[in-house]
PDB file as gemmi writes it, atoms N, CA and C in Angstrom:
CRYST1    1.000    1.000    1.000  90.00  90.00  90.00 P 1                      
ATOM      1  N   MET A   1       3.729   0.600  -2.479  1.00  0.00           N  
ATOM      2  CA  MET A   1       4.864   1.572  -2.446  1.00  0.00           C  
ATOM      3  C   MET A   1       5.217   1.532  -3.912  1.00  0.00           C  
ATOM      4  N   SER A   2       5.357   2.404  -5.114  1.00  0.00           N  
ATOM      5  CA  SER A   2       5.953   2.123  -5.785  1.00  0.00           C  
ATOM      6  C   SER A   2       7.581   3.019  -6.204  1.00  0.00           C  
ATOM      7  N   VAL A   3       7.445   2.982  -7.467  1.00  0.00           N  
ATOM      8  CA  VAL A   3       9.078   3.150  -7.832  1.00  0.00           C  
ATOM      9  C   VAL A   3       8.514   3.650  -9.279  1.00  0.00           C  
ATOM     10  N   SER A   4       9.025   5.037  -9.595  1.00  0.00           N  
ATOM     11  CA  SER A   4       9.375   4.818 -10.973  1.00  0.00           C  
ATOM     12  C   SER A   4      10.634   4.639 -11.947  1.00  0.00           C  
ATOM     13  N   ASP A   5       9.974   4.734 -13.160  1.00  0.00           N  
ATOM     14  CA  ASP A   5      11.529   4.675 -14.117  1.00  0.00           C  
ATOM     15  C   ASP A   5      12.053   5.131 -14.577  1.00  0.00           C  
ATOM     16  N   GLU A   6      12.688   5.742 -15.688  1.00  0.00           N  
ATOM     17  CA  GLU A   6      13.009   6.584 -16.582  1.00  0.00           C  
ATOM     18  C   GLU A   6      12.466   7.088 -17.728  1.00  0.00           C  
ATOM     19  N   GLN A   7      11.714   6.339 -17.723  1.00  0.00           N  
ATOM     20  CA  GLN A   7      10.062   7.079 -18.473  1.00  0.00           C  
ATOM     21  C   GLN A   7       9.104   7.465 -17.843  1.00  0.00           C  
ATOM     22  N   GLY A   8       9.644   7.164 -16.563  1.00  0.00           N  
ATOM     23  CA  GLY A   8       8.824   7.609 -15.428  1.00  0.00           C  
ATOM     24  C   GLY A   8       7.060   7.035 -15.609  1.00  0.00           C  
ATOM     25  N   HIS A   9       7.212   5.332 -15.798  1.00  0.00           N  
ATOM     26  CA  HIS A   9       6.763   4.753 -15.827  1.00  0.00           C  
ATOM     27  C   HIS A   9       6.708   4.297 -14.046  1.00  0.00           C  
ATOM     28  N   ASP A  10       5.107   3.967 -13.661  1.00  0.00           N  
ATOM     29  CA  ASP A  10       5.604   3.146 -11.992  1.00  0.00           C  
ATOM     30  C   ASP A  10       4.875   2.074 -11.954  1.00  0.00           C  
ATOM     31  N   THR A  11       5.917   1.617 -11.056  1.00  0.00           N  
ATOM     32  CA  THR A  11       6.296   0.229 -10.786  1.00  0.00           C  
ATOM     33  C   THR A  11       5.507  -0.436  -9.323  1.00  0.00           C  
ATOM     34  N   LEU A  12       4.480  -1.161  -8.397  1.00  0.00           N  
ATOM     35  CA  LEU A  12       3.835  -0.883  -7.499  1.00  0.00           C  
ATOM     36  C   LEU A  12       5.280  -2.376  -7.019  1.00  0.00           C  
ATOM     37  N   LEU A  13       5.795  -2.105  -6.107  1.00  0.00           N  
ATOM     38  CA  LEU A  13       6.456  -2.879  -4.809  1.00  0.00           C  
ATOM     39  C   LEU A  13       5.723  -3.467  -3.789  1.00  0.00           C  
ATOM     40  N   GLY A  14       4.616  -2.511  -3.886  1.00  0.00           N  
ATOM     41  CA  GLY A  14       4.444  -3.768  -2.501  1.00  0.00           C  
ATOM     42  C   GLY A  14       3.211  -2.178  -1.881  1.00  0.00           C  
ATOM     43  N   ILE A  15       2.247  -2.819  -1.071  1.00  0.00           N  
ATOM     44  CA  ILE A  15       1.405  -1.597  -0.425  1.00  0.00           C  
ATOM     45  C   ILE A  15       1.776  -2.002   1.235  1.00  0.00           C  
ATOM     46  N   ALA A  16       1.632  -0.719   1.517  1.00  0.00           N  
ATOM     47  CA  ALA A  16       1.805  -0.959   2.972  1.00  0.00           C  
ATOM     48  C   ALA A  16       0.986  -0.584   3.929  1.00  0.00           C  
ATOM     49  N   TYR A  17       1.116  -1.291   5.432  1.00  0.00           N  
ATOM     50  CA  TYR A  17      -0.592  -1.424   6.009  1.00  0.00           C  
ATOM     51  C   TYR A  17      -0.485  -0.959   7.646  1.00  0.00           C  
ATOM     52  N   SER A  18       0.989  -0.213   7.602  1.00  0.00           N  
ATOM     53  CA  SER A  18       1.244   0.826   8.950  1.00  0.00           C  
ATOM     54  C   SER A  18       2.593   1.176   8.764  1.00  0.00           C  
ATOM     55  N   ASP A  19       2.853   2.372   9.584  1.00  0.00           N  
ATOM     56  CA  ASP A  19       4.115   2.889   9.628  1.00  0.00           C  
ATOM     57  C   ASP A  19       5.410   1.760   9.346  1.00  0.00           C  
ATOM     58  N   GLY A  20       5.317   1.060  10.434  1.00  0.00           N  
ATOM     59  CA  GLY A  20       6.037  -0.078  10.219  1.00  0.00           C  
ATOM     60  C   GLY A  20       6.432  -0.704   8.533  1.00  0.00           C  
ATOM     61  N   ASP A  21       5.379  -1.116   7.615  1.00  0.00           N  
ATOM     62  CA  ASP A  21       5.857  -1.644   6.819  1.00  0.00           C  
ATOM     63  C   ASP A  21       6.216  -0.528   5.718  1.00  0.00           C  
ATOM     64  N   LEU A  22       6.015   0.431   5.827  1.00  0.00           N  
ATOM     65  CA  LEU A  22       6.399   1.553   5.225  1.00  0.00           C  
ATOM     66  C   LEU A  22       7.793   1.935   5.296  1.00  0.00           C  
ATOM     67  N   LEU A  23       8.292   1.783   7.077  1.00  0.00           N  
ATOM     68  CA  LEU A  23       9.915   1.461   6.751  1.00  0.00           C  
ATOM     69  C   LEU A  23      10.746   1.002   7.160  1.00  0.00           C  
ATOM     70  N   GLU A  24       9.690   0.000   6.157  1.00  0.00           N  
ATOM     71  CA  GLU A  24      11.152  -2.158   6.833  1.00  0.00           C  
ATOM     72  C   GLU A  24      10.591  -1.698   5.222  1.00  0.00           C  
ATOM     73  N   PHE A  25       9.624  -1.054   3.753  1.00  0.00           N  
ATOM     74  CA  PHE A  25      10.045  -0.609   2.760  1.00  0.00           C  
ATOM     75  C   PHE A  25      11.484   0.032   2.001  1.00  0.00           C  
ATOM     76  N   LEU A  26      11.137   1.383   2.895  1.00  0.00           N  
ATOM     77  CA  LEU A  26      12.486   2.274   2.902  1.00  0.00           C  
ATOM     78  C   LEU A  26      13.811   1.465   3.715  1.00  0.00           C  
ATOM     79  N   ARG A  27      13.611   0.761   4.125  1.00  0.00           N  
ATOM     80  CA  ARG A  27      15.031   0.289   4.644  1.00  0.00           C  
ATOM     81  C   ARG A  27      15.936  -0.551   3.365  1.00  0.00           C  
ATOM     82  N   ARG A  28      14.769  -1.562   2.776  1.00  0.00           N  
ATOM     83  CA  ARG A  28      15.193  -2.256   1.916  1.00  0.00           C  
ATOM     84  C   ARG A  28      15.540  -1.729   0.805  1.00  0.00           C  
ATOM     85  N   ALA A  29      15.510  -0.175   0.912  1.00  0.00           N  
ATOM     86  CA  ALA A  29      15.858   0.420  -0.839  1.00  0.00           C  
ATOM     87  C   ALA A  29      17.130   1.481   0.086  1.00  0.00           C  
ATOM     88  N   GLY A  30      17.204   0.950   0.990  1.00  0.00           N  
ATOM     89  CA  GLY A  30      19.021   1.112   1.214  1.00  0.00           C  
ATOM     90  C   GLY A  30      18.821   2.567   2.111  1.00  0.00           C  
ATOM     91  N   LEU A  31      17.352   2.925   2.540  1.00  0.00           N  
ATOM     92  CA  LEU A  31      17.386   4.122   3.414  1.00  0.00           C  
ATOM     93  C   LEU A  31      17.989   3.433   5.203  1.00  0.00           C  
ATOM     94  N   PRO A  32      18.858   3.660   5.737  1.00  0.00           N  
ATOM     95  CA  PRO A  32      19.155   3.144   7.724  1.00  0.00           C  
ATOM     96  C   PRO A  32      18.389   3.956   8.272  1.00  0.00           C  
ATOM     97  N   ASP A  33      18.242   5.065   8.282  1.00  0.00           N  
ATOM     98  CA  ASP A  33      17.042   6.108   9.367  1.00  0.00           C  
ATOM     99  C   ASP A  33      15.784   6.415   8.482  1.00  0.00           C  
ATOM    100  N   ALA A  34      15.174   5.196   8.060  1.00  0.00           N  
ATOM    101  CA  ALA A  34      13.920   5.447   7.402  1.00  0.00           C  
ATOM    102  C   ALA A  34      13.409   6.400   8.235  1.00  0.00           C  
ATOM    103  N   ASP A  35      12.991   6.411   9.086  1.00  0.00           N  
ATOM    104  CA  ASP A  35      12.262   6.956  10.247  1.00  0.00           C  
ATOM    105  C   ASP A  35      12.518   8.227   9.880  1.00  0.00           C  
ATOM    106  N   ALA A  36      13.183   9.106   9.909  1.00  0.00           N  
ATOM    107  CA  ALA A  36      13.674  10.577   9.584  1.00  0.00           C  
ATOM    108  C   ALA A  36      13.013  11.116   8.216  1.00  0.00           C  
ATOM    109  N   VAL A  37      12.637  10.067   7.505  1.00  0.00           N  
ATOM    110  CA  VAL A  37      11.912  10.918   6.125  1.00  0.00           C  
ATOM    111  C   VAL A  37      10.953  10.380   5.930  1.00  0.00           C  
ATOM    112  N   LEU A  38       9.952   9.737   7.170  1.00  0.00           N  
ATOM    113  CA  LEU A  38       8.531   9.556   6.976  1.00  0.00           C  
ATOM    114  C   LEU A  38       7.673  11.032   7.077  1.00  0.00           C  
ATOM    115  N   ASP A  39       7.960  11.980   7.120  1.00  0.00           N  
ATOM    116  CA  ASP A  39       7.339  13.151   6.771  1.00  0.00           C  
ATOM    117  C   ASP A  39       7.550  14.444   6.142  1.00  0.00           C  
ATOM    118  N   ASP A  40       8.488  13.541   5.287  1.00  0.00           N  
ATOM    119  CA  ASP A  40       9.059  14.571   4.512  1.00  0.00           C  
ATOM    120  C   ASP A  40       8.879  14.008   3.059  1.00  0.00           C  
ATOM    121  N   PRO A  41       8.197  15.239   2.795  1.00  0.00           N  
ATOM    122  CA  PRO A  41       6.949  15.469   1.225  1.00  0.00           C  
ATOM    123  C   PRO A  41       8.230  14.741  -0.319  1.00  0.00           C  
ATOM    124  N   ASP A  42       9.534  14.985   0.037  1.00  0.00           N  
ATOM    125  CA  ASP A  42      10.639  14.862  -1.003  1.00  0.00           C  
ATOM    126  C   ASP A  42      10.469  13.645  -1.130  1.00  0.00           C  
ATOM    127  N   TRP A  43      10.498  12.708   0.269  1.00  0.00           N  
ATOM    128  CA  TRP A  43      10.428  11.101  -0.536  1.00  0.00           C  
ATOM    129  C   TRP A  43       9.331  10.046   0.119  1.00  0.00           C  
ATOM    130  N   VAL A  44       8.253  11.241   0.503  1.00  0.00           N  
ATOM    131  CA  VAL A  44       7.222  10.220   0.963  1.00  0.00           C  
ATOM    132  C   VAL A  44       5.964  11.185   0.708  1.00  0.00           C  
ATOM    133  N   THR A  45       4.707  10.047  -0.098  1.00  0.00           N  
ATOM    134  CA  THR A  45       3.599  10.948  -0.733  1.00  0.00           C  
ATOM    135  C   THR A  45       2.821  10.457  -0.174  1.00  0.00           C  
ATOM    136  N   TRP A  46       1.632  10.610   0.557  1.00  0.00           N  
ATOM    137  CA  TRP A  46       0.790  10.038   1.765  1.00  0.00           C  
ATOM    138  C   TRP A  46      -0.230  10.358   0.877  1.00  0.00           C  
ATOM    139  N   GLU A  47      -1.326   9.293   0.258  1.00  0.00           N  
ATOM    140  CA  GLU A  47      -2.299   8.822  -0.331  1.00  0.00           C  
ATOM    141  C   GLU A  47      -3.575   9.210   0.104  1.00  0.00           C  
ATOM    142  N   VAL A  48      -3.384   9.247   1.435  1.00  0.00           N  
ATOM    143  CA  VAL A  48      -4.516   9.097   2.245  1.00  0.00           C  
ATOM    144  C   VAL A  48      -4.773  10.499   2.503  1.00  0.00           C  
ATOM    145  N   GLU A  49      -6.312  10.442   3.424  1.00  0.00           N  
ATOM    146  CA  GLU A  49      -6.546  12.290   4.433  1.00  0.00           C  
ATOM    147  C   GLU A  49      -5.227  12.748   5.494  1.00  0.00           C  
ATOM    148  N   ARG A  50      -5.120  11.916   5.895  1.00  0.00           N  
ATOM    149  CA  ARG A  50      -3.755  11.996   7.317  1.00  0.00           C  
ATOM    150  C   ARG A  50      -3.174  11.157   6.982  1.00  0.00           C  
ATOM    151  N   PRO A  51      -1.817  11.518   7.507  1.00  0.00           N  
ATOM    152  CA  PRO A  51      -0.508  10.621   7.263  1.00  0.00           C  
ATOM    153  C   PRO A  51      -0.921   9.684   8.647  1.00  0.00           C  
ATOM    154  N   HIS A  52       0.112   8.725   8.953  1.00  0.00           N  
ATOM    155  CA  HIS A  52      -0.607   7.774  10.472  1.00  0.00           C  
ATOM    156  C   HIS A  52      -1.109   7.247  10.109  1.00  0.00           C  
ATOM    157  N   GLU A  53      -2.267   6.773   8.898  1.00  0.00           N  
ATOM    158  CA  GLU A  53      -3.535   6.976   9.635  1.00  0.00           C  
ATOM    159  C   GLU A  53      -3.779   5.375   9.097  1.00  0.00           C  
ATOM    160  N   TRP A  54      -4.122   4.544   9.348  1.00  0.00           N  
ATOM    161  CA  TRP A  54      -4.137   3.135   8.576  1.00  0.00           C  
ATOM    162  C   TRP A  54      -5.092   2.328   8.556  1.00  0.00           C  
ATOM    163  N   THR A  55      -6.339   1.762   7.705  1.00  0.00           N  
ATOM    164  CA  THR A  55      -6.549   0.659   8.027  1.00  0.00           C  
ATOM    165  C   THR A  55      -6.349   0.054   6.568  1.00  0.00           C  
ATOM    166  N   ALA A  56      -6.956  -1.427   7.199  1.00  0.00           N  
ATOM    167  CA  ALA A  56      -6.779  -2.632   6.127  1.00  0.00           C  
ATOM    168  C   ALA A  56      -8.320  -2.722   5.453  1.00  0.00           C  
ATOM    169  N   PRO A  57      -7.375  -3.170   4.243  1.00  0.00           N  
ATOM    170  CA  PRO A  57      -8.067  -3.798   3.289  1.00  0.00           C  
ATOM    171  C   PRO A  57      -9.565  -4.339   3.500  1.00  0.00           C  
TER     172      PRO A  57                                                      
END                                                                             
């Protein structure tokens, strides 16, 4: 997960290895209903072929 600052620079906050990890990042960012935004492209950009498919490095 990363965030962009005012200049458009991204800062890596961590790597999610499951939907649960991603939900925890979103909850820590202040989204109490994080599971409602997992499939909303305004909130989450999936950088894999298919959303919700995870592989560990």
